[in-house]
DONU-588136 format. One record per residue (C-alpha): x, y, z; residue in one letter. Coordinates in Angstrom, 1 decimal, padded with zeros to 4 digits. Layout:
# DONU-588136
<px->X&py->Y&pz->Z&rest->a>;
...
END
This chain:
# DONU-588136
<px->165.1&py->191.1&pz->222.5&rest->m>;
<px->166.4&py->192.6&pz->219.3&rest->t>;
<px->167.7&py->190.6&pz->216.4&rest->i>;
<px->169.9&py->191.9&pz->213.7&rest->g>;
<px->172.1&py->190.5&pz->210.9&rest->i>;
<px->174.9&py->191.7&pz->208.6&rest->a>;
<px->174.4&py->191.4&pz->204.9&rest->a>;
<px->176.7&py->191.9&pz->202.0&rest->p>;
<px->176.3&py->194.8&pz->199.6&rest->a>;
<px->177.5&py->192.9&pz->196.6&rest->s>;
<px->174.9&py->191.5&pz->194.2&rest->f>;
<px->176.9&py->188.3&pz->193.7&rest->w>;
<px->176.9&py->187.6&pz->197.5&rest->y>;
<px->173.5&py->189.1&pz->198.4&rest->l>;
<px->171.7&py->186.9&pz->195.8&rest->k>;
<px->172.4&py->183.9&pz->198.0&rest->g>;
<px->170.2&py->185.3&pz->200.8&rest->f>;
<px->166.4&py->185.3&pz->200.9&rest->p>;
<px->166.8&py->188.9&pz->202.1&rest->i>;
<px->163.2&py->190.0&pz->201.8&rest->e>;
<px->162.0&py->187.0&pz->203.9&rest->e>;
<px->164.8&py->187.5&pz->206.4&rest->m>;
<px->163.9&py->191.2&pz->206.8&rest->s>;
<px->160.5&py->190.3&pz->208.0&rest->s>;
<px->161.8&py->188.5&pz->211.1&rest->v>;
<px->164.8&py->190.7&pz->212.1&rest->v>;
<px->164.7&py->194.2&pz->213.6&rest->d>;
<px->167.6&py->195.6&pz->211.5&rest->y>;
<px->170.2&py->194.7&pz->208.9&rest->i>;
<px->173.7&py->196.0&pz->209.0&rest->v>;
<px->174.4&py->196.6&pz->205.3&rest->y>;
<px->178.1&py->196.2&pz->204.6&rest->m>;
<px->178.7&py->199.0&pz->202.0&rest->t>;
<px->182.4&py->198.8&pz->202.3&rest->y>;
<px->185.0&py->196.5&pz->200.8&rest->d>;
<px->183.2&py->196.9&pz->197.5&rest->l>;
<px->186.7&py->196.6&pz->195.9&rest->h>;
<px->190.0&py->195.0&pz->197.0&rest->g>;
<px->193.0&py->193.0&pz->195.9&rest->q>;
<px->190.5&py->190.1&pz->195.1&rest->w>;
<px->189.4&py->192.1&pz->192.0&rest->d>;
<px->192.6&py->191.2&pz->190.2&rest->y>;
<px->191.9&py->189.3&pz->186.9&rest->d>;
<px->188.1&py->189.5&pz->187.4&rest->n>;
<px->186.5&py->191.0&pz->184.3&rest->a>;
<px->183.2&py->191.7&pz->186.2&rest->w>;
<px->184.7&py->193.5&pz->189.2&rest->a>;
<px->184.8&py->197.0&pz->187.8&rest->s>;
<px->183.0&py->198.6&pz->184.9&rest->d>;
<px->185.4&py->199.5&pz->182.1&rest->g>;
<px->188.2&py->197.4&pz->183.6&rest->c>;
<px->188.4&py->193.9&pz->182.0&rest->p>;
<px->191.6&py->193.1&pz->183.9&rest->t>;
<px->189.9&py->193.8&pz->187.2&rest->g>;
<px->193.0&py->195.6&pz->188.8&rest->n>;
<px->191.9&py->199.2&pz->188.3&rest->c>;
<px->192.2&py->201.4&pz->191.3&rest->l>;
<px->188.8&py->201.8&pz->192.8&rest->r>;
<px->187.6&py->203.3&pz->196.2&rest->h>;
<px->186.2&py->200.5&pz->198.3&rest->h>;
<px->183.2&py->202.5&pz->199.6&rest->s>;
<px->182.7&py->204.9&pz->196.8&rest->n>;
<px->179.5&py->207.0&pz->196.8&rest->r>;
<px->178.3&py->205.8&pz->193.3&rest->t>;
<px->178.4&py->202.0&pz->194.1&rest->e>;
<px->177.0&py->202.6&pz->197.6&rest->t>;
<px->174.0&py->204.3&pz->196.2&rest->e>;
<px->173.5&py->201.4&pz->193.7&rest->t>;
<px->173.7&py->198.9&pz->196.5&rest->a>;
<px->171.1&py->200.7&pz->198.5&rest->l>;
<px->168.7&py->200.8&pz->195.5&rest->v>;
<px->169.4&py->197.0&pz->195.1&rest->m>;
<px->168.5&py->196.0&pz->198.7&rest->v>;
<px->165.3&py->198.1&pz->198.8&rest->t>;
<px->164.2&py->196.9&pz->195.4&rest->k>;
<px->164.7&py->193.4&pz->196.7&rest->a>;
<px->161.9&py->194.1&pz->199.3&rest->g>;
<px->163.8&py->195.2&pz->202.4&rest->v>;
<px->162.2&py->198.2&pz->204.2&rest->p>;
<px->164.6&py->201.2&pz->204.1&rest->a>;
<px->164.1&py->201.8&pz->207.9&rest->n>;
<px->165.5&py->198.4&pz->208.6&rest->k>;
<px->168.7&py->199.0&pz->206.7&rest->v>;
<px->171.7&py->200.3&pz->208.7&rest->i>;
<px->174.3&py->201.6&pz->206.3&rest->v>;
<px->177.9&py->200.6&pz->206.9&rest->g>;
<px->180.7&py->203.1&pz->206.8&rest->m>;
<px->184.4&py->202.2&pz->207.1&rest->p>;
<px->186.9&py->203.5&pz->209.7&rest->i>;
<px->189.8&py->202.2&pz->207.6&rest->y>;
<px->191.2&py->202.4&pz->204.1&rest->g>;
<px->191.8&py->199.8&pz->201.4&rest->r>;
<px->195.4&py->200.3&pz->200.1&rest->s>;
<px->197.1&py->199.2&pz->196.9&rest->f>;
<px->200.6&py->199.4&pz->195.4&rest->k>;
<px->200.3&py->201.5&pz->192.2&rest->m>;
<px->201.9&py->200.2&pz->189.0&rest->t>;
<px->202.7&py->203.7&pz->187.8&rest->t>;
<px->203.8&py->206.6&pz->190.1&rest->p>;
<px->201.8&py->209.7&pz->189.7&rest->g>;
<px->199.0&py->208.1&pz->187.7&rest->c>;
<px->195.6&py->209.6&pz->188.2&rest->a>;
<px->192.2&py->208.6&pz->186.7&rest->g>;
<px->190.0&py->205.5&pz->186.4&rest->p>;
<px->192.5&py->203.6&pz->184.3&rest->d>;
<px->195.3&py->203.5&pz->186.9&rest->c>;
<px->196.1&py->200.0&pz->188.0&rest->k>;
<px->197.5&py->198.2&pz->191.1&rest->f>;
<px->200.2&py->195.5&pz->191.3&rest->v>;
<px->199.6&py->191.8&pz->191.2&rest->g>;
<px->197.2&py->189.2&pz->192.6&rest->k>;
<px->198.7&py->189.4&pz->196.1&rest->d>;
<px->198.9&py->192.8&pz->197.8&rest->s>;
<px->202.2&py->194.6&pz->197.6&rest->a>;
<px->200.9&py->197.6&pz->199.6&rest->a>;
<px->202.9&py->198.8&pz->202.7&rest->a>;
<px->201.3&py->197.4&pz->205.9&rest->p>;
<px->200.2&py->199.9&pz->208.6&rest->g>;
<px->202.3&py->200.4&pz->211.7&rest->r>;
<px->199.7&py->198.9&pz->214.0&rest->c>;
<px->197.4&py->196.8&pz->211.8&rest->t>;
<px->200.4&py->195.1&pz->210.1&rest->g>;
<px->198.3&py->193.9&pz->207.1&rest->t>;
<px->199.0&py->194.6&pz->203.5&rest->k>;
<px->196.0&py->196.2&pz->201.8&rest->g>;
<px->194.3&py->197.3&pz->205.0&rest->y>;
<px->195.1&py->200.4&pz->207.0&rest->i>;
<px->193.3&py->202.0&pz->209.9&rest->s>;
<px->192.0&py->205.6&pz->210.0&rest->k>;
<px->194.3&py->206.3&pz->213.0&rest->f>;
<px->197.3&py->205.2&pz->210.9&rest->e>;
<px->196.2&py->207.3&pz->208.0&rest->i>;
<px->196.1&py->210.4&pz->210.2&rest->r>;
<px->199.6&py->209.5&pz->211.4&rest->e>;
<px->200.8&py->209.4&pz->207.8&rest->l>;
<px->199.3&py->212.8&pz->207.0&rest->i>;
<px->200.9&py->214.5&pz->209.9&rest->s>;
<px->204.3&py->212.6&pz->209.5&rest->s>;
<px->205.8&py->215.0&pz->207.0&rest->g>;
<px->206.2&py->212.3&pz->204.4&rest->r>;
<px->205.4&py->212.8&pz->200.8&rest->s>;
<px->201.6&py->212.7&pz->201.0&rest->v>;
<px->198.9&py->213.8&pz->198.5&rest->q>;
<px->195.2&py->214.1&pz->199.4&rest->q>;
<px->193.1&py->213.7&pz->196.3&rest->l>;
<px->189.4&py->213.4&pz->195.4&rest->q>;
<px->187.9&py->211.3&pz->192.6&rest->t>;
<px->185.4&py->212.7&pz->190.1&rest->k>;
<px->182.6&py->211.4&pz->192.4&rest->e>;
<px->184.1&py->213.2&pz->195.4&rest->g>;
<px->185.6&py->210.1&pz->197.2&rest->d>;
<px->188.8&py->210.7&pz->199.0&rest->e>;
<px->192.2&py->209.1&pz->198.1&rest->v>;
<px->195.5&py->209.4&pz->199.9&rest->l>;
<px->198.7&py->208.8&pz->198.0&rest->v>;
<px->202.0&py->208.6&pz->199.9&rest->y>;
<px->205.6&py->207.5&pz->199.1&rest->d>;
<px->204.7&py->208.0&pz->195.4&rest->e>;
<px->203.0&py->204.6&pz->194.9&rest->t>;
<px->201.0&py->203.8&pz->198.0&rest->e>;
<px->197.3&py->204.4&pz->197.1&rest->w>;
<px->194.6&py->204.4&pz->199.8&rest->v>;
<px->190.8&py->204.9&pz->199.5&rest->g>;
<px->189.5&py->206.2&pz->202.8&rest->w>;
<px->187.0&py->208.6&pz->204.4&rest->m>;
<px->187.9&py->211.7&pz->206.4&rest->s>;
<px->185.9&py->213.1&pz->209.3&rest->k>;
<px->184.1&py->215.6&pz->207.0&rest->q>;
<px->183.3&py->213.0&pz->204.4&rest->k>;
<px->182.1&py->210.6&pz->207.1&rest->h>;
<px->179.7&py->213.2&pz->208.4&rest->e>;
<px->178.5&py->214.0&pz->204.9&rest->e>;
<px->177.8&py->210.3&pz->204.2&rest->r>;
<px->176.0&py->210.0&pz->207.5&rest->s>;
<px->173.7&py->212.9&pz->206.7&rest->q>;
<px->173.1&py->211.7&pz->203.2&rest->w>;
<px->171.9&py->208.3&pz->204.6&rest->v>;
<px->169.7&py->210.0&pz->207.1&rest->k>;
<px->168.1&py->212.1&pz->204.3&rest->g>;
<px->167.2&py->208.9&pz->202.4&rest->l>;
<px->165.2&py->207.6&pz->205.4&rest->n>;
<px->167.4&py->204.6&pz->206.1&rest->f>;
<px->167.5&py->203.2&pz->209.6&rest->g>;
<px->170.9&py->204.8&pz->210.4&rest->g>;
<px->174.6&py->204.2&pz->209.9&rest->s>;
<px->177.2&py->202.1&pz->211.6&rest->v>;
<px->181.0&py->202.2&pz->211.7&rest->d>;
<px->183.3&py->199.4&pz->211.0&rest->w>;
<px->185.0&py->199.6&pz->213.4&rest->a>;
<px->185.6&py->202.1&pz->216.1&rest->i>;
<px->188.8&py->200.5&pz->217.4&rest->d>;
<px->190.4&py->201.4&pz->214.1&rest->l>;
<px->189.9&py->205.1&pz->215.0&rest->d>;
<px->192.3&py->205.1&pz->218.0&rest->a>;
<px->195.6&py->203.7&pz->219.2&rest->n>;
<px->195.1&py->201.1&pz->221.9&rest->f>;
<px->198.8&py->200.0&pz->222.1&rest->d>;
<px->200.1&py->199.2&pz->225.6&rest->v>;
<px->203.7&py->199.9&pz->226.7&rest->g>;
<px->206.3&py->202.5&pz->227.2&rest->n>;
<px->207.7&py->202.8&pz->223.7&rest->g>;
<px->206.5&py->205.0&pz->220.8&rest->p>;
<px->202.7&py->204.8&pz->220.5&rest->g>;
<px->202.3&py->203.3&pz->224.0&rest->g>;
<px->199.1&py->204.0&pz->226.0&rest->g>;
<px->195.7&py->204.9&pz->224.7&rest->t>;
<px->195.0&py->207.7&pz->222.3&rest->s>;
<px->191.5&py->208.9&pz->221.7&rest->r>;
<px->190.4&py->209.6&pz->218.1&rest->p>;
<px->190.3&py->213.2&pz->216.9&rest->s>;
<px->187.2&py->212.6&pz->214.8&rest->d>;
<px->184.8&py->210.6&pz->216.8&rest->p>;
<px->182.3&py->208.0&pz->215.6&rest->e>;
<px->179.4&py->209.5&pz->213.7&rest->v>;
<px->176.1&py->207.7&pz->213.4&rest->t>;
<px->172.7&py->208.9&pz->212.2&rest->s>;
<px->169.4&py->208.2&pz->213.7&rest->q>;
<px->166.3&py->207.2&pz->211.7&rest->p>;
<px->164.5&py->210.2&pz->210.3&rest->s>;
<px->161.3&py->208.3&pz->209.8&rest->n>;
<px->161.5&py->205.1&pz->211.9&rest->p>;
<px->159.0&py->202.4&pz->211.9&rest->d>;
<px->157.4&py->202.5&pz->215.4&rest->p>;
<px->156.9&py->198.8&pz->215.4&rest->t>;
<px->160.4&py->197.7&pz->214.5&rest->t>;
<px->163.8&py->198.2&pz->215.8&rest->g>;
<px->162.7&py->199.3&pz->219.3&rest->l>;
<px->162.4&py->197.4&pz->222.5&rest->p>;
<px->159.0&py->196.0&pz->223.2&rest->e>;
<px->157.0&py->198.2&pz->225.6&rest->v>;
<px->154.2&py->196.6&pz->227.5&rest->t>;
<px->153.3&py->199.4&pz->229.9&rest->s>;
<px->154.1&py->203.0&pz->230.6&rest->r>;
<px->155.5&py->204.3&pz->233.9&rest->p>;
<px->152.9&py->204.8&pz->236.5&rest->s>;
<px->151.9&py->208.3&pz->237.6&rest->d>;
<px->151.7&py->208.3&pz->241.5&rest->p>;
<px->148.7&py->210.6&pz->241.2&rest->n>;
<px->146.8&py->208.5&pz->238.7&rest->e>;
<px->144.2&py->206.0&pz->239.9&rest->p>;
<px->145.1&py->202.4&pz->239.7&rest->d>;
<px->143.4&py->201.0&pz->236.6&rest->p>;
<px->143.1&py->197.6&pz->238.2&rest->t>;
<px->141.5&py->199.0&pz->241.4&rest->e>;
<px->138.3&py->197.1&pz->242.2&rest->g>;
<px->139.2&py->193.8&pz->240.5&rest->l>;
<px->138.2&py->190.5&pz->242.2&rest->p>;
<px->140.8&py->189.4&pz->244.7&rest->g>;
<px->140.9&py->192.8&pz->246.4&rest->d>;
<px->138.3&py->192.4&pz->249.2&rest->p>;
<px->138.8&py->195.9&pz->250.4&rest->d>;
<px->137.7&py->197.6&pz->247.2&rest->v>;
<px->134.4&py->197.0&pz->245.6&rest->t>;
<px->134.2&py->199.8&pz->242.9&rest->s>;
<px->136.4&py->202.3&pz->241.2&rest->r>;
<px->136.5&py->205.9&pz->242.6&rest->p>;
<px->133.6&py->208.0&pz->241.4&rest->n>;
<px->134.1&py->211.3&pz->239.6&rest->d>;
<px->132.7&py->214.0&pz->242.0&rest->p>;
<px->130.7&py->215.3&pz->239.1&rest->g>;
<px->129.4&py->212.0&pz->238.0&rest->e>;
<px->126.0&py->210.7&pz->239.3&rest->p>;
<px->126.2&py->207.7&pz->241.5&rest->d>;
<px->124.8&py->204.7&pz->239.4&rest->p>;
<px->123.7&py->203.0&pz->242.6&rest->t>;
<px->121.9&py->206.0&pz->244.1&rest->e>;
<px->118.3&py->205.1&pz->245.1&rest->g>;
<px->118.7&py->201.4&pz->244.8&rest->l>;
<px->118.3&py->200.6&pz->248.5&rest->p>;
<px->114.9&py->202.3&pz->248.6&rest->d>;
<px->113.5&py->200.2&pz->245.8&rest->e>;
<px->112.0&py->196.9&pz->246.6&rest->p>;
<px->113.9&py->193.7&pz->245.9&rest->e>;
<px->112.4&py->191.6&pz->243.2&rest->p>;
<px->113.0&py->188.4&pz->245.2&rest->t>;
<px->114.3&py->188.1&pz->248.7&rest->p>;
<px->117.7&py->186.6&pz->249.1&rest->g>;
<px->119.1&py->184.6&pz->252.0&rest->p>;
<px->120.2&py->186.3&pz->255.1&rest->g>;
<px->118.8&py->188.9&pz->257.4&rest->d>;
<px->115.9&py->190.7&pz->255.6&rest->p>;
<px->116.8&py->193.9&pz->257.4&rest->n>;
<px->120.3&py->194.0&pz->255.9&rest->d>;
<px->120.9&py->196.8&pz->253.5&rest->e>;
<px->121.1&py->195.6&pz->249.9&rest->p>;
<px->124.6&py->195.3&pz->248.4&rest->d>;
<px->124.9&py->198.3&pz->245.9&rest->p>;
<px->127.4&py->196.4&pz->243.8&rest->t>;
<px->126.1&py->192.9&pz->243.1&rest->p>;
<px->128.8&py->190.5&pz->241.8&rest->g>;
<px->131.5&py->192.1&pz->244.0&rest->f>;
<px->130.7&py->190.9&pz->247.6&rest->p>;
<px->133.2&py->191.2&pz->250.4&rest->e>;
<px->132.9&py->187.5&pz->251.2&rest->e>;
<px->130.2&py->185.4&pz->249.6&rest->e>;
<px->127.9&py->186.9&pz->246.9&rest->p>;
<px->124.2&py->187.3&pz->247.4&rest->e>;
<px->122.8&py->185.3&pz->244.5&rest->p>;
<px->120.4&py->187.4&pz->242.5&rest->t>;
<px->118.1&py->185.5&pz->240.1&rest->p>;
<px->119.3&py->185.8&pz->236.5&rest->g>;
<px->122.7&py->187.2&pz->237.6&rest->f>;
<px->124.8&py->184.3&pz->238.9&rest->p>;
<px->128.4&py->185.3&pz->239.9&rest->e>;
<px->130.1&py->183.0&pz->237.5&rest->e>;
<px->128.2&py->184.4&pz->234.5&rest->e>;
<px->128.4&py->187.8&pz->232.9&rest->g>;
<px->131.5&py->190.0&pz->232.4&rest->p>;
<px->133.6&py->191.5&pz->235.2&rest->e>;
<px->132.8&py->195.2&pz->235.1&rest->p>;
<px->136.5&py->196.4&pz->235.3&rest->t>;
<px->138.2&py->193.7&pz->233.2&rest->r>;
<px->137.3&py->195.5&pz->230.0&rest->g>;
<px->138.9&py->198.7&pz->231.4&rest->l>;
<px->142.1&py->196.8&pz->232.3&rest->q>;
<px->142.4&py->195.3&pz->228.8&rest->r>;
<px->141.8&py->198.6&pz->227.2&rest->r>;
<px->144.5&py->200.2&pz->229.2&rest->n>;
<px->147.1&py->197.6&pz->228.4&rest->l>;
<px->146.2&py->197.3&pz->224.7&rest->d>;
<px->146.6&py->201.0&pz->224.2&rest->s>;
<px->150.3&py->200.8&pz->225.0&rest->t>;
<px->151.4&py->198.7&pz->222.1&rest->y>;
<px->148.7&py->198.6&pz->219.3&rest->r>;
<px->146.3&py->201.1&pz->217.8&rest->p>;
<px->143.0&py->201.4&pz->219.5&rest->s>;
<px->140.1&py->199.5&pz->218.1&rest->n>;
<px->136.8&py->200.9&pz->219.3&rest->p>;
<px->135.0&py->197.6&pz->218.7&rest->e>;
<px->137.6&py->195.7&pz->220.6&rest->n>;
<px->138.0&py->198.1&pz->223.6&rest->t>;
<px->134.2&py->198.3&pz->224.1&rest->q>;
<px->133.7&py->194.6&pz->224.0&rest->k>;
<px->133.5&py->193.1&pz->227.5&rest->p>;
<px->135.7&py->190.1&pz->228.5&rest->a>;
<px->134.4&py->186.7&pz->227.3&rest->p>;
<px->132.4&py->184.6&pz->229.7&rest->s>;
<px->130.6&py->181.3&pz->229.7&rest->r>;
<px->127.3&py->182.9&pz->228.8&rest->s>;
<px->126.2&py->185.8&pz->226.7&rest->t>;
<px->127.8&py->188.9&pz->228.1&rest->p>;
<px->125.6&py->191.6&pz->229.7&rest->t>;
<px->126.7&py->195.2&pz->229.4&rest->p>;
<px->128.0&py->196.7&pz->232.6&rest->i>;
<px->125.4&py->199.4&pz->232.7&rest->t>;
<px->122.5&py->196.9&pz->232.9&rest->t>;
<px->123.7&py->194.9&pz->235.9&rest->r>;
<px->121.4&py->197.0&pz->238.1&rest->f>;
<px->118.4&py->196.9&pz->235.8&rest->s>;
<px->116.4&py->194.1&pz->237.6&rest->p>;
<px->116.2&py->196.3&pz->240.7&rest->r>;
<px->115.1&py->199.2&pz->238.6&rest->q>;
<px->112.4&py->197.5&pz->236.5&rest->t>;
<px->110.8&py->194.9&pz->238.9&rest->n>;
END
């Protein structure tokens, strides 16, 4: 399961979140670096630098304040590769007080938005990218401008001012985010990039966007976060089963031997038993004590319930290697038992030394 949250990119809103602590328990954070400005700035002396009245025309996702917001969240302790940077598929629109005004001191009208609503969105101050493209191709009086920082502005019908992001600017922002090693980018929202009207009138049916959604992938992702948990890798049909020979499989008593590897049990049947066990004395000794087909032959000093299971360490090492770095001390340590573990290679030592 993957857990993510959305967080504001404004200092005044973000300071209400224990964002560093939250980042340690989520996989990613959608960072809303849009709506940095809007009609709500009116009469707010702190909304925009150099604008004590608050109603100066500002791009709602401008590059300068976006960069400041990214510095703020990483300085607050959030790992960059958990931050997914938001990019708008819409524009914030305003009614200008003065037609033809250009520059940072130009202002918008009133506390309540007087901007023209979009044909589909029908909301003053908010217009979709699809509607913006319609305006550009409509033949109306349209000017496409850029601010000093390179942010795009559309002015139409003399006094309608829209801060938005074209396809080219969208791709540039996405690549910029990727180059800063953030976790990626996300669009709000892809349904604003197409017309999903239903009907037979103008605009009816579905129109696909001409500039599709653009997202960036992490350039240096954290391998332990943001990815689905993996507990095992796909099995190779030609690879031996790592659990082969475990107790509970009566047909298998040992793992397959490498043809070039000496048989560790070779020569054992010819050596005398230190103590006779029950059963027929003419029976051939079991070359793998501790792994009998039915009932074990008790060997003095090596009861079945004591000592490690020879293949359990192999199984644990195989599973551990899929999701955490190997630890030589850990992988070589046999599974715990009710007595002091005996290394696998010494299970046959009584027959060799007595």
